[in-house]
Structures are given as structure tokens and as C-alpha cells.
N, C-alpha and C positions, 0 to 999 in steps of 0.2 A: 361238697362243702358249700357253705354260704359265702357270699362276697365279703371279703374281710373289711372290718371296721377299724379305723385308725383313731387311737386315743392320743391326743396331745396333752401330756401331763404337765400342767403348769405348776402343780404342787405349791411350793413356796417361792417360786422364781419371780413372783410379782413384787418381791422385796417389801411386802407389807403395805403396798400402795394400790388403792382401788383403781386409780387412773391407769396404772400399768396393767393391772388385771383386765381392765376394759379393753385396752389396746391389744392385749394378747388374744382375747376372745375374738375381737373383730378380725385380726390378722389370720388367726387359725381358720376362720370361716371363709373370708373373702379372698385371701391369697393362697393359703396352704390347702384348702379344701379338705380339712380334717372332718371327721364325723362327730367326735366327742372331745370336750375338754374336761380335764379332771383336776380338782383341787385337793387339799387335805384339811382335815379337821381334827384337832387335838385338844384335850383338856389337860393342860400341862401339869396342873397341881395333882391331877389323878394319876398321871403317868410317871412323874418324877418324885423321888424322895426329896425331903428338904435339903439334904446334902447335895444331891444331884442338881436341884434347882439353883442352888447358890454357888455351885462350882463354876470356875471360869470355862469359857468355850474352849474345846481342845485345839481349835485353830483360831486364835484371836483375830486374825486378819478378816475372817469371814463372819465375825460376830456382829450382831445388831444390838447388843446390850452388854452391860458390865459382867453379867453372869450368863450361864447357859439358859437358865430359866427366863431371864429378861430377853434374851435373844429369841427364844421360842415364842414368848408372848408378843414381841414386836411383830413377828411374822404371822400371827394368828388373826383371822377374820372372825367377826361375830356372826351369829346366826342371821341377823338382819342383813349383814353384808353378803352372806352367802345367798340369801333370798334375792338380793340385787344381782349377784353374779348369774344366778339361774335365769332371771328376767332378761339379762343381756344375751345369754345363750339362746333363749327362745326368740329374741328379736333377730338374731343372725342365723337362725335355723340350725343351731348346734344342740347336741345333747349335753346337758350339764351332769357331771358326776363328781363324786368325792370319795377319797379314801378316809375311813374312820379308824381311829387308833384306840378308842376306848368306848365304853358303854354310853357315857354322857354325850359324846360326839355322835354316836350312832342314833341316839334318841333325837338329837337336834336335826341331823340331816334327814332322818326318816320323815320328820314332819314336813319337809319340803317336797316329798314324793318324787324324787328323781327316778329316771328309768333304770338306773343301776347304781349300786354302792360297791365300793372296792374294799376288801380286807387286805392290807399289805402283808408281805411275808413276815414282818416282825410280830404280827398279831394273830397269825393264823392258828395258833394253839390256845388262844384265849376263849375258852369254852363259853364263858358268860357272854362275851361279845357276840360270838357266833350264834348262840341261842337267842339273844335279843333280836338280831337281824332276821333269823329264820321265823321267829314268832310274830314280828311286828312290821317287817318290811315286805312289800308285795312285789317288788321289781326283781330284776336280775341281781344275783350276788356273784361278784367277781373276786377271785382269791388267788394270790401268788404263792408259788411253792419254792421261793428262795429260802435258803438256810433250813431246808426241811428234808428229813430222811424218808425212805420209802415206807417204813412202818407208820410214820406220822401222816404221810399222804393218805394211806389207807384209812387211818382213824378219822381224818378230816372228811373224806368222801362218805364213809360209813355214817358219820354223824349227820351229815346233810340228808342221807337216805333215811335215817331214823326219824328225821324231822319232816319228811315228805317234801324236801326242797331241792333234791339233787337235780331235778329237771330245770331248775332255775340257776344252777351253779355253772360258772365258767372258771376253769382252772388255768393258770398261766405257768408255763416254763419260765424260769427266772434264775439268774445268778446274781446274788446280791453283792455287788462291788461297784465302785465309782471312780474311774470307768473300769469295765471288764475287758481284759485282753481277749483276743479272738479265740485262743485255745481254751479259754474257760467258759465260753458261751454254751458249748455242748448242745448244738442244735438238734442232735438226734434224740435228745430227751423229748422233743415233740412227738417223735415216732413212738417212743415208749409210752408216753402219757395217752396217746390216742389208742394204742393197743390195750393198755391196762384199764383206762377209764372212759374211753370214747363212747361206750354204750351206756355208761352210768351217769354222765353229766351232760349238760346242754352243749358245751363247746370247749375247745382247747384254744388258749391264747398264748402270746409271746410277749413278755415284758423285757425290754432290752436296756442295758446301761453301757453300751459299747460306743465306739466312735464310728462315724460314717453311717451309710445306709444300705450297704450291700447285703448285710446279714438279714435284714427284715424281709426283703423280697424272697430270700431263701426260706425263711420261716413260713411264709405263705405257701411256698411250694411243698413244704412238709406238713401242711394242714392247719396252720394257725389261722383261725377265723377272726381273731382280734390281735392287733399289734399296738403296743403301748410304748411311747417314747417320751422322755423328758424334753421339754420345749422351753426356749427362752428367746428373748429379743436380742440378747447380747451375751455371748459366752464369756466375756471378760468381766462381767459384773461380779460384785462381791456376793459370796454365798457358795455353799458346798456343792450344789447340783448343777450350776451353770456350765462347768467345764465338760460334763458328760451329757449335755443337752444339745438338741438341734436348734439352730437358728431358723427363721422362717423359710428361707430358700431350701434348706436341707429337709425340713418337714414337708414342704411342697413336693419335692422330688421323691421323697419316701412314699407319700400318698400316691403319686403317679405310678411309681414302679410296682408297688404292691398290687395295685388294681390291674396293671398290665399283666403281671404274672398270673393273677386270678383268671383273667380272660383267656390266657394261653393254656390253662390247665384243663385240657379236654382232648378227647379222641376225635379223629376225623369222622364226620357224620356220613361220608361216602368216600369211596376209594380215591376219587379224583374230585377235588373241590372246584366250585365254580370259578374261583380265582385262578386255578391252574389251566382251565380249558383253553383259553386263548394261547397260552404258551405251549400246550400240548399240540394244538393245530399248527403252530408256527415252528416249533423246535424239534418235534419228533416225527414230522411227516415223512422224512427220508430214512428213518431208522429201519434196519432189517428186523422184521418181526420174529419173535421167538417161535421156533418150530418144535413142537412137542415130540415129533417123530425122530428128532436127531438126538 
């Protein structure tokens, strides 16, 4: 397997403020040592009906507007702002990426030519969206399998195969909850996805919405080559994703631990390693040797 890459998903945790987004990019790069930061792009008028747009936010405390639509619009960055975000990522040596929720957003983000685009679980059956990305985006296509049954998984992978893009496809084991209790993470789904699709897609990833960082290192041990976690500067901030996100020190430790597990996932290259030889000479010199005749 390849060395795992860690995606710090900023999503909408920037609270609609470019200054906070800039600080999150800088922190993810210089303190956390993440590989990628990921934002979101939505065309809210395309995604929401008029009734949904004008409805109140289901949790008014977390809302940034008088209606759900106003809340979503407040958190939305323009294409030019995303261009600036990508420039900041380049400055700090991070990969910029974005989840796209609709065709309009896919068109806009494709124009920035990021190295990868993400299709969230909520949109993975939007055939028009998938077709546009396959036809017009040249980079890696990442897609989560939250809220998706096995027949749908097969249809999605087969669709990418029919488009000749399965070699660019990274699929993620994911449970769509905020936060997800440990018993619902179902880490062994990584083993199933590798067995079922490992030879048909580019890589298998893990997108987590749980608490803590122990699970992510275990995901790497089970073959996840991408690990994606929500990331915030302050878990107490207003918004629905902050409570299930990692603060900078948590993300830093996650990056450290996942890479440590990756380094450890190997067989011994020889029976007795060089690091063992001084101890062998010191500690086993008086041992009674095994006698095959007895």
C-alpha cells in the first residue's frame, strides 16, 4: 500500500470568513503536517427547493441566517475566493481540494484544476454530477460510500469503469453521522471494500466522523491509503460540524500516528534485524543453544 495521505476537511468550519480559512490552511500545513485541505462548494438554489431554502434552520443556534438557505449562502465562498484558497494552499505546500454537491459547483471547481475532487456520500448517486466529473475533470475523483447499499456501490464503480475513469477513483468507507459512535464505524468495511473493489479502483480511503484519533490509525492498518477528518480551530464554535471535528493538536497527532502505523506495516527483511544484533550479543550469549538431536 501507499503511504497514507491525510485530508483535513475544513468544509464550512471557516464560518464564512476568509481570514479564518487562511489561518486553518496555514495551521494544517505548518503545525498539523496534513497533506490536503478540503473545502465544499454548493449551488444552494440548485440543491434546495424554494420551500427548503426559506425554511428555518433545524437547529437555530447553529444558524448563520434567518432561514436555512440564508445560512448556507452565508457559509458559501465564491469561485474567486476558492481560487485564493488554492493559492494559499500552494504557498504552504498543501494540496487544495473541494467536495462538490452539484453540477454547477463541479464546473466551477474543475476550472481551478485541483489534483482531486470529492463527491460526498449525499451526492454519490447523482449520475449527471458523476458524468460531468468523469468527462471534464482530469484529476483523481474521490467518493464516499456513506448511506450507500452494496448494490449502489457496485453501480457506482461500474459507472466509473464504463467511463474509463475507475483507475482515477478513490472510494471511502464512511458512516454518515455527526458524531458516529465507535460501534457504528464498522472498520472491517475497509477489508470488504479492498476485497470487492481493490483491483478495480485506484485506492481505498476512510472518512471518519467519530471522536478521538485511535480509529484512524487502525484504518491505516486495515489498508486505508487516505484518511479524511473534519478539522476546526475551536470545537465550541457555532456550526453543526465543529463538535465532530479535530482541533489542531488532535489533527497533528492523527497525522503522526497514521504515518507511524504505515511505517510499521512491514515484514522483517531478515530474521534478525540490525537493531537487534547488539542485544543478541549482549543478552543471549549465555543461553543454552537448541539441540536438534534432543
